[in-house]
N, C-alpha and C positions, 0 to 999 in steps of 0.2 A: 155421136161421132166417137169412134173407137181410138183413143189417143194413146193409150198405155198397153203395153204387151207385158211387161214385167215390172212389178211393183215390189218394192222392198220396205218392210216395216222394222223401224228400229225401237225396240222396246226398252232399251237402256234408260233407267230413270222413270220409267212409267210405273205408277203404283197400282192403278186399276186399268187393265188393258181392255176392258169390255168395249167401250165406245170406240176406241181406235180401231179394233179388230172388226167391229161391225161396219164402220165406215169404209175400211179398206176391202172387206168382203164384198160390199155392195158395189164398190168401184171396179173390183175385179171382174164381177159377175157381168156388170155393164159393158166392160171393155173385152170380155174374154181373155182376161190377162191371168198370169200365173203370180203367185204370191211367195215372197221369201220373208222369212222372220229371222231378225238378227238380235242377238244381245252381246254387248260388249262387256268385258270385265277387266278392270285394271289389274296389271301385273303385281305380284307380291313385291314388297320393298327390298332393296338390295341386301339389307341385313339379313332378311328372311332367306333368300337364295343361298347366302353363305352357310346357313345351318341346314341346308336342304338334305344332305345324307343323313344327319342326325335325327331330324325329325319327319322324314318321309314326305318332303314337300311335293314331290312329283305325284305321289299317291293322293295328297290332299287335291292338288289341281285336277287330277283325273276324277276324283270323287265329285267335286264341285261341278266340273264340266258335265258329268253324266247326269247329276240331280237337275241341273238347269235345263239340260237337253230334254229330260222326261217332262218337265214342267211345260216347256214350250210345245212339245208334241200334245200334250193334253189340251192346251189352248188352241191348237190348230185342228183338232180332230173334227170339231163342228163345222170348220171351214172346209175341210176336205169332203166331208159328207155331202156337201153341195156341188161337188164335181170339180172343185178348184184344185189344180195341181200346186202343191205346196213344197217349200224346203225350209230347213231350219239350220241356223248356224250359231255356234258359241265362239267368240273370238276373244282372246286375251291380247292386250295391249292398249295403246293410246286410243281412246274412244273414237275421235274423229277420224284418225288414220286408218283403224281397222274398218269402220263403215265405209269410208271411201274405198278401200281395197275390195269390199264386198261388192260395192257398186260397179267396180271396174271388172271384177273376176265374173259377176253374173251378168254384166251388160244390162243392169237395171235403167229404166227410163222415168221412174219416180221413186223418190225417197219420202217416206211418211214418218214423222217423229213427234212426240209429245214434248214440249218444253218441260225442263227438268224440275223447277221450283213451283210448286202449286201456290206458294204465298206470295209470289211476286213474278209473274208471268213476264211482264215487259223487260225485266232485267235480264232473264234468262236468255232472251234472244241475243244478248251480247255477253252471255257467259262464254267460257271457253270452247266447249264442244261445239254449241250451236253456231257461234260466230265462225269457227273454222269450217264447219259444214257449209255455211252460207257463201263463205268466200271461195272455197276449194272442191266443193262436190260437182261433178260434171253434168249430173242430171237435175231436173227439177226438184226442189225440196218443199214439202208441206209441213210447216211447223204449226202444231196444233195447240191451242189454248187448253190448259190442262182441264178445265170444266167444260170439255168439249160437248156441244149439242150434237145429236145424231144427224141433223140437217142444217143446211146453210140457206137462209131465207133471202139474204140481201148480200150479193157479192159485188165488190167494187174493183174494176180493172183500172190500175194506174198506168196511163201510157206517158211517153216523152215525144215531143214533135219538135224539139228545138234544133236538132242538127240536120234532119232529114237525110242522113246517111242510109245506104242500103242495109246496114247492120241495124240501124235503129228501126227502120221500116220492117224488117223481118221479125225483129224483136216484139215490135207493137202487134204484129199479126198474131205471133205466138200467143202473147198475153190475152189477146182478144178470143182466140180459138180456145185456150184453156178455160177462160171464164165462161164462156157461152156453153162449152160441152159439159162443165160441172153444173151449170144451170139447169140444163136438161134433167141430170140425174136427180138434183135436188128441187126441181121445180122453183128456181130462185129467179129474183129479180136481178139483172145485171145493170150496173151503172158504170159508165166509162168516164173517167176524171182525167183532167190534165190541169196541173197547177201553173199558172202564168204570172210571172212577175215582170213588169214593164221595164225595158232595158233602158239605162241611161237616164232615168228621171232625176236623180240626184244632181247630175251634171247639167241637165237642162234647166234646173231651178236657178242656177247662177246666171243664166243668159236669156231666159225666155220668160214670156209673161204666163199667169195662169191660164189664160184662153189658148195660148199655143201649145202649152203642155197638154191640156186636156184634148186638143186637136190630135196631137201626136199620140197619145194614149188610144183615142178612138181609131185611128188609122192602123195603128199596131195591132189592136184587138181584132180588127176587121181581117187582117192577114193571118193572125193565129187562129181565128175562127174557120177561115177557108182551109187551113192545113189540118186543123182538127176534123173538119167535115169530110175531107178527102181521105183521111185515115180510117174513119169509122163507116163511111158509106158503103164500102163493099160488103160489110157484115149486115146491113140492114135488109137486104132481101131475104136472107136466111133467118134473121133474128128481128123482126120488125118492132118488137117490144123493147129493144135495147134503148136504155136511157143514156143521156150524155150530159156533161156539164164541164165548163171551164171556170175554175176557181182562181181568182186573183190573189196573189200572195206566195210566200214561201212555202213549199210542200211540208216542212217539218212543223209548221205551224198551222196552216190552213187545212191541209189534208187531214192531219191528226183531228182537228176539231171537227171537220165535216164527218169523219169516221164515227166519232163518239155521237154527235148529234143525230145522225141517221142510223145508228144502231147497226152498223155494217158487221156482219159475221166473219168475212173472209175478204182479205186483200191479195189480189193477184198483181204481181208487178215484176219488172226485170231487175237484174243485179248486174253490178260490175261495170267499170269502164265509164263511158259517157252515156250509156243507155240506161233506161228506167228512170228513177227519180235521180236528178243530179246528185252526185256524191254517195249514192247509195252504196252501203258496206265498205266504202274506202275512206270515209272522213266524218266529221261531226254532223253533218246533215243526217246521216244515217243514225247515229246515236240519239240525237234529238228526237227524230221521228219515232223510232221503235220505242223510246221510253214512254211515249204518248199511247201506243197502240194497245187497245184492250181485246183485239180479235186474233183469229188465226191468220197465218201468212203463207201464201204460195210464191215462191219465186223461181224464175227461170232465167237462165243465162243466155247471151248472145250466141248465134249460130257460130260454129268453129271454136268455141272456148275450148281450152286444153287445162286440165287441172294440173297444178303443181305437184300433186301426189301421183306418182306413177306406179303402174302395176308391178308388184314384186314378182321376180322370176321364179 
């Protein structure tokens, strides 16, 4: 399934681009997509700009830009030799803002980026740049673990069936399509997971017997199971080997535990609003969950999402 037409690689903070370029190249070839390569550079501090005329700051900026551009051209040469249309851009400014500007200008439909801190991957997902991108970038974002493997053998699709709104259903479908299309490229196992926490149990404990509570839980689970099955059944004809599981408990605890125990390589999930994992990227749930994740993450937003970053005229 050819899902991507224009893929942007953000090399900012990447120490060794070998694996990320290989993965992006394979994805571009599989999708017959174009590749863009961007590196963002933070602007010089204000005190330096005040000395610009005395110390030829503009010439220094031009020299740095040219040097970085030539380096990126060298990196992309083997990619272009495989027949992939490539572009290169150096942008000066706030990293997340400039990256989103490039996404908007180039109308990219996927951003791939390596987390910045090789010593502590989980914390960098909530570092300044990555968090801004996860919240504000309009296209799907693939944040890669620094010690990236070239393939992903076990992909987890985290869906939410709690609200059953049209927005949620469309987002779940998108998550499943992304997961299954990537599984074809990497010959991966895909597991669809929903974290279910029985509603109102603490309240019932004050009024009901243990037997009544257990009956309520069983009936609730039966309804959840029906909704879960109706969500993934449309995919089963095309992907009969799709695995699925409902996990009882809060997502920030049980999902993270499941990912570690089952050696998940990649999690595909929704973000923002009331879709995806509850509270994802807008509250403590997300911070607790991502602090436990040892794998790469691909996030996508609901249909109709508008970035708060607007395209500069």
